[in-house]
N, C-alpha and C positions, 0 to 999 in steps of 0.2 A: 376282474379288471375289464375295461372296455375292449382292449385288443383281444383278450382271451375269448370273450363272448362272440366277437366278430369272427374269430378263427373257427370256433365251434360251429357257427352258423354256416360259414362257407363250406367247411368240411362236410357238414350234413347234406348240403345241397349236392355236392359232388358225389357223395355216397348214394344219394337217391338217383342221380344220373347213372352211376356206374352199375347199380343193381337193376336198372331198367332194361329196356330193349337195346341191345348193343349192335343190332344188325341194321345198318343204315339203308335208306332208299328201299323201303319195303312197300312203297306205293306200287300197286299192281294194275294192269290193264288187261281185261279179259275180252275176247271176241267170241260172239255166239252167233252162229248161222242157223236159222230156222227154215225148215221146209214143211209146207202143209200139203198133204196128199190125201184127200178125202177125209177119213176119220182118224188118220195118223199124223202126229206132229213129231218131227225129229229135230233135235238140237245138237249141233256139233260145237262143243265148248272147247276153245283153245286155251289151255293153261300155260302160263309162263313156266319155264323150267324150275325157277326157285319156288313158285307156288306149289308145284307138284311135290317138290321136296318137303315143303312146309306141311302139306297134308299128310305125307307119309310119316314124317317125324313128329308131327303135332307141335311144332315150334318153328320160329323163323330160322332161316339159314343165312350164312354170310354170302354177300355178293362175290362172285367168282367161283363158288363151289359148283360142282357139276354132278350129273346123275347119269349112271350107265344104264344100258338096256337091261342088264341083269337085275339091277336094283329096281328099275321100273316094273319089271315083271313080278318081282317079289312083293312090291307094294301096290300093284294094280288093283287088287281086290279091295284094299283100304280106300283107294281113290274112288273106285266105283261106288262103294257104300256111302262114302262121304258126299259124292255128288247127288246121289238119289235122295239123301236126307236134306241137303242144303239148297238144291235147285228145285223149287216147288212150283207146280202148275195148278191154277184154280180156274174153274169155269163156273160163272154165276155164284162165286163165293165158295164153291165146293172143291175140296182138295182131290186132285186126280193122281192116282198112283202111277209112277213111271219106273222104267228100268234103265240101267246103264250097261249095254252089252260089252263095252270096253274101249280100249285104245284103237283108234281108227286104222292106223297102218296094219296092226295085227289082225283086225277084222277083214281088211281087204286082201291081205296076203299073210295067212297064218304061218307062223314059223314051223319049219319042218325039223324033225329030230336030227341032230347032228349037223344041221346047216349052220355055217358061221354067220353071225350077225354083227353089225357095227356096234361097238361098245358105247359110243357117245351119241347123245340125242340132240335134235335141233332145239332151238330156244322156245318153240311153241309145240305143245303136246295136245293134239285133238282127241277128245273123248266124246262118244256118241251117247245121247239120252233119247228115249222114245216114250211117247204117251199115246194111248188110244182115247180119242175124244168122244164125248156124247154126240149123238146124231144131231146134225144141223147146228153145230157150235158156230157162233158168229164172232165171238171174241174170247180171249183167254188172257189171264194174268200170270206172269212168270216172276217169281221172287228169287233174287240172287242173294241168299243170306250166308254165303260162303266166305271163308278166309278172313273175316273181320277179327276173329280172336287171335290170328297168328300173323297177319301182315298189316293190320290197321286199315288205312283208307285205300280206295281204289275206284276204278271206273269199269263198267261193263258196257260194251258196244254191241248191240243186238241188231242183226239184219234178218228180216223175214222175207224169204223169196217165194213168190207165188206167180208162176208163169213168167212173164216179162216185167212184173211189178216187184218193187222192193220197198219195204218199210224199214227205216233206219232209226234206231232209238238209242239214247244214252241214259244210264242211271248209275248211281253210286253203289258200291258194295252194300248189301243190305236193302237195296231199293227194289221196286217192282216195275216191270214194263208191261203195258197192256198192248196186245197186238190184235188187229182186226183180221179175221179170217173170212175169205170169200168163197171157200170150198174149192174142190177140185174142178178144173175146167172140163166140161162135158165133151165127149168125142164128137167131132163134126159128122153130120149125116151126109151120105153121098147125094150129089145132085141128081134129080130125075126130072122127067117131064112134068110130073105133078108138083114137085117141090124144087123150086129154084133157090139158090143161095140168096140170102138177103143182101141188099147193097150195103157196102161198107159206109160207115158214117165217121165223121171226124169229131163229132161233139163229145163222145164218151172219152176219147183219148185226150181231148182238151181239158175235160173236167177231171180226169183221173191221171195225174202225172205218173210217169214210169217209176220215179224214185221220190218217196216222201220221207222227210227226215225231221227229227227233233234234235236240237243241240244241247250241250250242257248249259245250264243257266249261269247268270252272273254269280249268284250265290254259291253254286257248286264249284265253279272255277276258283273263286276266291278262297273257299274252304279247302280245296285241294292244295293250293299253294301254301296257305297258312299251316295246315296240318303237316305238310312235308317238312316244316321247320319245327313247329311246336304241336304235338310232343314227339314226333317220330324222327326228326332229323338231328339226332344227338351229335353227330360229327359237325354239322353246320352250326349247331348251338355252341359247341366248344370253340369253333373258329371265331365266331362273333364275340364270345367271352374273351378270347385272346386279344382281339382288337380293342375291346373295352378296357382291359386291365392296364394296358400301357398308356391309354389316352382317354381317361374318363371325362375330360373337358370337351366342350361342344365342338370347337373348330377342328382339331386333329381327328376326333372321332368321326365327324361328318365327312371329312375328306376321305378317310379310309373306307367307310361304309359306302360312300358314293362310288369310289373306284371299284369296290367289290361288286356293287349292284350293276354298274355299267358292263363290267366284264362278264358276269354270269348271264346277263341278258343277251349279250352278243352270241355266246356259244349255245345258249338254250334256243335262240331263234334259228341259228344255223342247223342245229341238230333236228329241231322240229320240222325244218324244211328238207331234211334228208341230205344236207350238204356235208356235215361233219358228224361222224359217229365213230367212237373208239370202243374197244372191248371193255366190258364193265369191270373186269378184274383189274385192269390197268388203271382205269379212272378211279375206282374206289381206293386202290392202293396209294395213288398220288394224292387223293384228298386227305387220307390219313397222314401221309408224310408231310403235307402242307401244314397240318395242325402241329406236328412235332416241331417244324421249323419255327412257326410263330411263337409257340410256347417257350422254346429254348431261347429265342431272341428276347423275349420279355424278361428273362432272368439276367440278361447282361446289358440291356439298354435302359436308359433313364428317361428318354423322350423320343418322340416320333421323328425320324429323319426322313427327308424327301424321298430317298431311294426305297424306303419301306412302302410308300404308296405304289410304286411300280411293282414291288413284290406282291402286294395285296391284289393288284390288278391281274397279275399273272395267275395267282392262285384262284382268283375269281373266275378266270376262263376255265380252269380245271373243274371248279365246283359247278359251273354252268353245264359242263358235260355230265356231271353227276345228276343234276336236275333233269337233263335231257334223257338220261337212261331211264328215268321214270315216265316222263311226259311225252317223249317222241313217239311212243306206241299208240297214242291217241289218234284214231283215224279221223282226222279233221275233214269237215265237209268242204267241197270246192268253194273258194271265196271266203271261207271263215277261218283265216289264219291269224290276222292281227288281233282280233278280239280275244281269243283264248290266250295268245302269247302275252298280251298286256295284262289281262286279268290274273293269269298265273303269277306273273312277276309282281303285281300289286299284292297278291296274297302272300308271296314269299317275303316281300319287304315288310309287310305288317307283322309277320312272324319274327323277323329279325329285330324290328323295333320293339316288339314285346320282350325279346331277350335283353336288349339294351336297357329297357325300362326296369326290368326285374333286377339287373345288375346294379343300376343306379339306386334303386330303392334299398338294396342290401348294403351298399358301400358309401353312399354320398357323404355321410358324416365322418368318414375316415380319410377322405382325400387329402386333407391338409395336415394329417398327423405325421410326425417324423418317422413313425414305424410302419407306414402304409406299404412301402416297397418290401421291407423285410418280412412283415407278418402276413401280408395279403398277396401281393403280386408274385413273389418268388415261390412260396409254398403251393399256391393254386396252379401256377404255371408248370411247376415240376410235376404235380399230380396229373395235369392234362397231358403233358409230354409223355409220361409213362404209359398212360392209357392209350394215347394215339400211337405210340411206338408198338404196343401190342397189336393194335388194329392193323398197322402196316404189315407186320409179320403174318398175322392171321389172314389178311386178304391177299397178300402177295403169294403165299404158299397154299392158299385154299384150305386152311385148317378148320 
């Protein structure tokens, strides 16, 4: 029967979702500070707390989970080996072997036997990597092929510091950054009667700015926003599915999606500006709870009421903070705020429209059937509510 085939199709889609990555907001931002000192290149890579946990466990972890100092020390060797393998340096196409001495705070102040240590760690964990470069190296390529298999998409922000000059670069996880090395500055010679210091010129400083930067491209920003919905934002996907189920027709669906879009754009912008930021565990728990509310509501409502639009707007504000938890860590260049904010939002909306289009393709022929509510809306909404209820418990209690 038609309804039975439709139900099997929808259940199959839900099972595919449920067996996929259940840990939302796995987008990561890494910061890497490079120092060039003669023939040695050092890189301090700051991992997000959840990224370090993912490397240790070999799988994604739930937002809100934490890592203790003891757990980090037990897993430090695994992180060091992982970074050496996945952060690769090449000079003229030749791979240069590097080492990872370890976690920077422990290197600066090694723990003493019996000394009490704080159990909980900051959100950023710096690890040091070192390479010895061939003589007279002018440029080097650094490939960041880490975390793709466990967290999905992300961005690396690389700063190369040489004297008073800084090169700033962005790349996606899996991408390569090329840095230009100008060697270590030579020590100044003392002035004598025979050798007077050369007069300072302003031409070189005018030609060589103190900070040079490359930004994320239009395509990279759109891709980051889209991928944060499809395929990585399962909770956002299910929220949009809940909006669609009760209102597959254009007008009520458009009003709901517009309210959701405006709301999450507001909080995403405020968070990227550093004005509003909430703990990730609280935000992720509220996002899961919002899905429960929408799914349960679908089981008892037959049409969209005006007050539901206000509820969708409220939940959109919460989801915007969820997006911000991922994107606010992007170190935006001065004066480059509106462009990434707009492009990220466009990418997010394209992802949401893709979800709506997929739902419409699966169900358009059933909308007028008398059994649509009983066979499609209610069973699917119950399944979503149960899954989201488990997420609420998992995130709220850090399971």
